C-alpha positions in Angstrom: 27.9 14.8 13.8 27.1 17.7 11.5 26.4 15.4 8.6 24.3 13.1 10.8 22.2 16.1 11.9 21.9 17.3 8.3 20.8 14.0 6.9 18.4 13.5 9.8 16.8 16.9 9.1 16.7 16.2 5.4 14.8 12.8 5.6 12.6 14.2 8.4 11.2 16.7 5.8 9.0 13.7 4.8 7.3 14.4 8.1 6.5 17.9 7.0 4.7 16.4 3.9 3.0 13.9 6.3 1.7 16.7 8.5 0.7 19.0 5.8 -1.1 16.2 3.9 -2.9 15.1 7.0 -4.1 18.5 8.2 -4.8 20.4 5.0 -7.9 18.3 4.4 -9.6 20.1 7.4 -10.0 23.1 5.2 -11.7 21.1 2.5 -14.0 19.2 4.9 -17.3 21.1 4.6 -16.7 22.8 1.2 -16.2 19.4 -0.5 -19.1 17.8 1.3 -21.4 20.7 0.1 -19.9 20.7 -3.5 -20.5 17.0 -4.1 -23.6 16.7 -1.8 -22.3 13.8 0.2 -24.0 12.1 3.1 -22.0 12.0 6.4 -21.0 8.3 5.8 -20.0 8.9 2.1 -18.1 12.0 3.2 -16.3 10.0 5.8 -15.4 7.2 3.5 -14.5 9.0 0.2 -13.2 12.3 1.4 -12.0 12.4 5.0 -10.6 8.8 5.5 -9.4 7.9 2.0 -5.8 9.1 2.7 -5.8 7.2 6.0 -6.7 3.9 4.4 -3.8 4.5 2.0 -1.7 5.2 5.1 -2.7 1.9 6.5 -1.7 0.1 3.3 1.6 1.9 3.1 2.4 1.2 6.8 1.5 -2.5 6.4 3.8 -3.2 3.5 6.5 -0.5 3.9 9.0 -3.0 5.3 9.1 -4.6 1.8 10.6 -1.7 -0.1 12.6 -0.6 3.0 14.3 -4.0 3.2 14.6 -4.9 -0.4 15.3 -1.5 -2.1 16.9 0.2 0.9 16.1 3.2 3.0 17.2 5.8 0.4 15.3 4.6 -2.6 12.2 4.3 -0.5 12.6 7.9 0.8 12.7 9.1 -2.9 9.6 7.0 -3.8 7.4 8.6 -1.1 8.4 12.0 -2.3 7.0 11.1 -5.8 3.8 9.8 -4.2 3.3 13.1 -2.3 3.8 15.1 -5.4 1.4 13.1 -7.5 -1.3 13.2 -4.8 -1.0 16.9 -4.3 -1.3 17.7 -8.0 -4.1 15.2 -8.6 -6.4 15.9 -5.7 -6.2 19.6 -6.3 -7.8 19.2 -9.8 -10.0 16.1 -9.1 -13.4 16.5 -10.8 -15.4 14.2 -8.6 -15.3 12.2 -5.3 -13.9 8.9 -6.7 -10.8 10.3 -8.4 -10.3 12.6 -5.4 -10.3 9.7 -3.0 -7.9 7.6 -5.2 -5.4 10.4 -5.3 -5.7 11.1 -1.6 -5.2 7.4 -1.1 -1.9 7.5 -3.0 -0.7 10.4 -0.7 -1.8 8.3 2.3 0.5 5.5 1.0 3.3 7.9 1.1 2.4 9.0 4.6 2.3 5.3 5.8 5.7 4.4 4.2 7.3 7.6 5.6 6.2 6.6 9.1 8.3 3.5 8.8 11.3 4.5 6.8 12.1 7.9 8.3 12.3 6.8 12.0 14.2 3.6 10.9 16.7 5.6 8.9 17.4 8.2 11.6 17.6 5.7 14.4 20.1 3.7 12.4 22.5 6.6 11.8 22.2 8.5 15.1 24.4 8.0 18.1 22.6 6.8 21.3 23.0 10.0 23.3 21.3 12.1 20.5 19.0 9.4 18.9 15.9 10.6 20.7 16.0 14.2 19.6 17.2 13.4 16.1 14.4 10.8 15.6 11.9 13.2 17.1 12.8 15.7 14.4 10.3 13.6 12.3 7.5 14.5 14.8 8.6 18.1 14.8 8.3 18.2 11.0 4.9 16.6 11.2 3.5 19.2 13.5 5.3 22.0 11.6 3.6 20.7 8.4 0.3 20.6 10.3 0.8 24.2 11.5 1.6 25.4 8.0 -1.4 23.6 6.6 -3.7 25.3 9.1 -2.2 28.7 8.6 -2.3 28.4 4.8 -5.9 27.2 5.0 -6.8 30.3 7.1 -4.8 32.7 4.9 -6.5 31.3 1.7 -9.9 31.5 3.3 -9.4 35.2 4.2 -7.8 36.3 0.9 -9.8 34.4 -1.7 -12.4 32.4 0.2 -12.6 28.7 1.0 -10.8 27.6 -2.2 -10.0 24.0 -1.2 -8.2 23.2 -4.5 -5.5 25.8 -3.8 -5.2 24.6 -0.2 -4.5 21.0 -1.4 -2.3 22.1 -4.4 0.2 24.0 -2.2 1.8 20.7 -1.2 3.5 20.5 -4.6 6.1 23.1 -3.4 7.5 21.2 -0.4 7.2 17.9 -2.2 9.6 19.1 -4.9 12.0 20.6 -2.4 12.1 17.3 -0.5 12.8 15.3 -3.6 15.8 17.4 -4.5 17.3 17.3 -1.0 16.7 13.6 -0.2 18.5 12.5 -3.4 21.8 13.6 -1.8 21.7 11.5 1.4 23.5 8.1 1.7 22.1 4.7 2.5 21.8 3.4 6.1 25.0 1.6 7.2 23.0 -0.8 9.3 20.8 -1.8 6.3 23.9 -2.3 4.2 25.5 -4.6 6.8 22.3 -6.6 7.9 20.4 -6.8 4.6 23.2 -6.6 2.0 26.3 -7.8 3.8 28.2 -4.8 2.3 30.5 -4.0 5.1 32.9 -2.0 3.0 30.3 0.6 1.8 28.8 0.7 5.3 32.2 1.4 6.8 32.8 4.2 4.3 29.5 5.9 5.1 30.1 5.5 8.9 33.5 7.2 8.5 31.9 10.0 6.4 29.4 10.5 9.3 32.2 10.7 11.8 31.2 7.6 13.7 33.6 6.8 16.6 34.9 3.2 17.1 33.6 2.2 13.6 35.0 -1.4 13.7 33.5 -2.1 17.1 30.1 -0.9 16.0 30.3 -3.0 12.9 31.1 -6.0 15.0 28.2 -5.3 17.4 25.8 -4.9 14.4 27.0 -8.2 12.9 26.7 -10.0 16.3 23.2 -8.7 16.8 22.2 -9.8 13.3 23.6 -13.2 14.0 21.9 -13.5 17.4 18.5 -12.3 16.0 18.9 -14.2 12.8 15.2 -14.7 12.1 13.6 -12.2 9.8 10.2 -13.3 11.1 8.7 -10.6 13.4 6.2 -13.0 15.1 8.6 -15.2 17.0 8.6 -15.7 20.8 11.8 -13.6 21.3 9.9 -10.6 19.8 6.8 -10.9 22.0 7.6 -7.9 24.2 8.5 -5.4 21.5 5.5 -6.5 19.4 3.2 -5.9 22.3 4.7 -2.6 23.2 4.5 -1.3 19.6 0.8 -2.3 19.3 -0.2 -0.7 22.6 1.6 2.6 22.2 0.1 2.9 18.7 -3.4 2.0 20.0 -3.3 4.5 22.8 -2.0 7.2 20.5 -5.3 7.1 18.6 -7.5 6.4 21.6 -6.6 9.9 22.8 -8.6 11.4 19.9 -5.7 13.3 18.4 -6.7 12.6 14.8 -10.3 13.5 15.6 -9.1 16.9 16.6 -6.6 17.3 13.7 -9.2 16.3 11.1 -12.3 17.9 12.5 -10.9 20.9 14.6 -13.0 23.6 12.7 -16.1 21.5 13.2 -15.4 20.9 16.9 -14.9 24.7 17.5 -18.1 25.5 15.6 -20.0 23.0 17.7 -18.7 24.9 20.7 -20.2 28.1 19.4 -17.4 29.8 17.4 -18.2 31.2 13.9 -16.5 29.7 10.9 -13.7 32.3 10.7 -12.9 32.0 14.4 -13.0 28.3 14.2 -10.3 28.3 11.4 -8.2 30.7 13.4 -8.5 28.6 16.6 -7.4 25.6 14.4 -4.3 27.5 13.5 -3.8 28.0 17.3 -3.9 24.2 17.6 -1.0 24.1 15.1 1.0 26.7 17.0 0.5 24.9 20.4 1.5 21.6 18.8 4.7 23.0 17.4 5.8 24.8 20.6 5.3 21.8 22.8 6.8 19.4 20.3 9.9 21.5 20.4 9.9 21.1 24.2 9.4 17.4 23.8 12.3 17.1 21.4 14.5 19.1 23.9 13.5 16.8 26.8 13.4 13.4 25.3 17.1 12.6 25.7 17.2 14.4 29.1 14.1 13.1 30.8 13.6 9.9 28.9 10.7 8.4 26.9 8.8 7.0 29.9 8.7 10.3 31.9 7.4 12.2 29.0 4.7 9.7 28.5 3.6 10.0 32.2 3.5 13.8 31.8 1.5 13.6 28.6 -0.9 11.0 30.0 -1.8 13.2 33.0 -2.3 16.1 30.7 -4.5 14.1 28.4 -6.8 13.0 31.2 -7.3 16.5 32.7 -7.7 18.4 29.4 -10.1 15.9 27.8 -12.2 15.8 30.9 -12.3 19.6 30.9 -13.4 19.7 27.2 -16.1 17.2 28.0 -17.2 19.3 31.0 -17.2 22.4 28.9 -19.5 20.9 26.3 -21.8 19.4 29.0 -22.2 22.7 30.9 -22.2 25.0 27.9 -19.2 27.0 28.9 -18.7 28.2 25.3 -16.2 28.2 22.5 -13.4 30.1 24.2 -13.2 27.6 27.1 -13.3 24.6 24.7 -10.6 26.1 22.6 -8.3 26.7 25.6 -8.8 23.1 26.9 -8.2 21.7 23.4 -4.9 23.7 23.3 -4.0 22.0 26.6 -4.8 18.6 25.1 -2.6 19.3 22.1 0.2 20.4 24.4 -0.1 17.1 26.4 0.0 15.1 23.2 3.0 17.0 21.7 5.2 16.6 24.8 4.2 13.0 25.4 2.9 10.6 22.7 3.8 13.0 19.9 7.4 13.2 20.8 7.8 9.6 21.9 5.9 7.2 19.6 8.0 7.1 16.5 11.3 7.2 18.5 10.2 4.4 20.8 8.9 2.0 18.1 12.1 2.5 16.1 14.2 1.6 19.1 12.7 -1.6 20.5 13.1 -4.0 17.6 16.2 -6.0 16.5 17.9 -4.8 13.3 16.7 -7.7 11.3 13.0 -6.9 11.9 13.1 -3.1 12.7 11.1 -2.0 9.7 8.7 -5.0 10.1 8.2 -3.9 13.7 7.7 -0.3 12.7 5.2 -1.5 10.1 3.2 -3.3 12.8 3.1 -0.4 15.2 2.4 2.2 12.5 -0.2 0.2 10.7 -2.0 -0.3 14.1 -1.8 3.5 14.6 -3.3 4.2 11.2 -6.0 1.5 11.2 -7.4 3.1 14.4 -6.9 6.6 12.9 -8.8 5.6 9.8 -11.6 4.0 11.8 -12.0 7.1 14.0 -11.9 9.5 11.0 -14.3 7.4 8.9 -16.8 7.1 11.8 -16.6 10.6 13.3 -19.0 12.4 10.9 -21.6 9.9 11.9 -20.6 9.8 15.6 -20.8 13.6 15.8 -24.3 13.5 14.4 -25.4 10.8 16.9 -23.6 11.6 20.2 -23.2 14.8 22.1 -19.6 16.2 22.1 -19.2 15.8 25.8 -19.8 12.0 25.5 -17.1 11.7 22.8 -14.5 13.6 24.9 -15.4 11.7 28.0 -14.7 8.4 26.2 -11.2 9.7 25.0 -10.4 10.8 28.6 -11.2 7.4 30.1 -9.0 5.7 27.5 -6.1 7.9 28.7 -6.5 6.6 32.2 -5.7 3.1 30.8 -2.7 4.6 29.0 -1.3 6.0 32.2 -1.5 2.6 33.9 0.3 1.0 31.0 3.1 3.6 31.0 3.6 3.3 34.8 3.6 -0.5 35.0 4.7 -1.9 31.6 6.6 0.6 29.4 10.4 0.3 29.6 12.9 3.1 29.3 15.2 3.2 26.2 17.1 6.4 26.7 20.8 6.4 26.1 21.1 2.8 25.0 22.4 1.4 21.7 19.8 -0.2 19.4 21.4 -3.5 20.0 21.4 -3.1 23.8 17.7 -2.2 23.7 16.6 -5.2 21.7 18.8 -7.6 23.8 17.4 -6.1 27.0 13.8 -6.8 26.0 14.8 -10.3 25.0 16.4 -10.9 28.4 13.4 -9.5 30.1 11.1 -12.0 28.4 13.3 -14.9 29.2 13.4 -14.0 32.9 9.7 -13.7 33.0 
């Protein structure tokens, strides 16, 4: 179990790079727009959303290297992409090269959102799979927090130097590459995609897996039963629908709007630039604390219960932010309600989404299913991020937050009446259960 935990922590460090890369751009938002004199639409397209479009591409096609090259080689590849993006974007002389290099980092983010949950879910035992897979989300929010804190520290010490903010990612990217080179391949990938039972058995024994021969037989039986490598077949209708909807609702909450534009939101609420950056760091701290709580609870309370708690928190906190802007309560009130929103996300969608999507698909199509769910997530994230500079200039903030709150009412209904529980079940049992459910319906 110690080695399973160590390998899970190691590969989840890709989540730290994911989170840092996603959030560090918030410190470069306005300085870059002013430096290159970009219109709101050009700024949204070339600066703020370029990495997200790379993420969409990476998520759409991540199953190809994951299935053909294996989980480990793909994990190494994304580390190289993060390193190149950090170095390049920090020295980019103009918007086009900046956007291309951010786009490459986004590809790394997109692929990581497929391969990391897949790898961890495939090596982890059922009773601990939730918290081990949720380490990825923990690392994401930890990376976000460090990005926010480093942006604030740099702004205080040497001014808003966005090049240093972006270039700091080189350090964790190098550390990740060194560490991930020492993990072994996923036994499930070796059995299902390569037919290499001997190597899979050796790795499972190294991991201390109990009843190795029984697990190998169950994996082979599942691969035979779900023989089709095509994701879009009738037997996969339920997991495909579930993956699409949980990803859609994740972005319909407005989480990426807050993560990318937090300083601007706080300034709109009346905080000065320095206080806005400090409040943004508070967003990161809240996210980290409640993600840790979500990781602790996910295998105890279950995925569905956390989603109910998070949905209720979303509705109340977003409605409160909307009301605060509408009535002019001021920046402190808005900041407090945004913190409540972040807490709701961290304990609900944040802790659950990557775990849940990785659990609901058969072994043959797991990475393809993750690719569907994650690309859905990132398409909507990119659309929201691209359009928000324009939306902010057209609509009052209270209207925007009222829209997000209403979408979370729909999420709550979906969770209560549609979403299944996957806690404590083997991956093969989960996929078989969803298949049986569809046949009965």
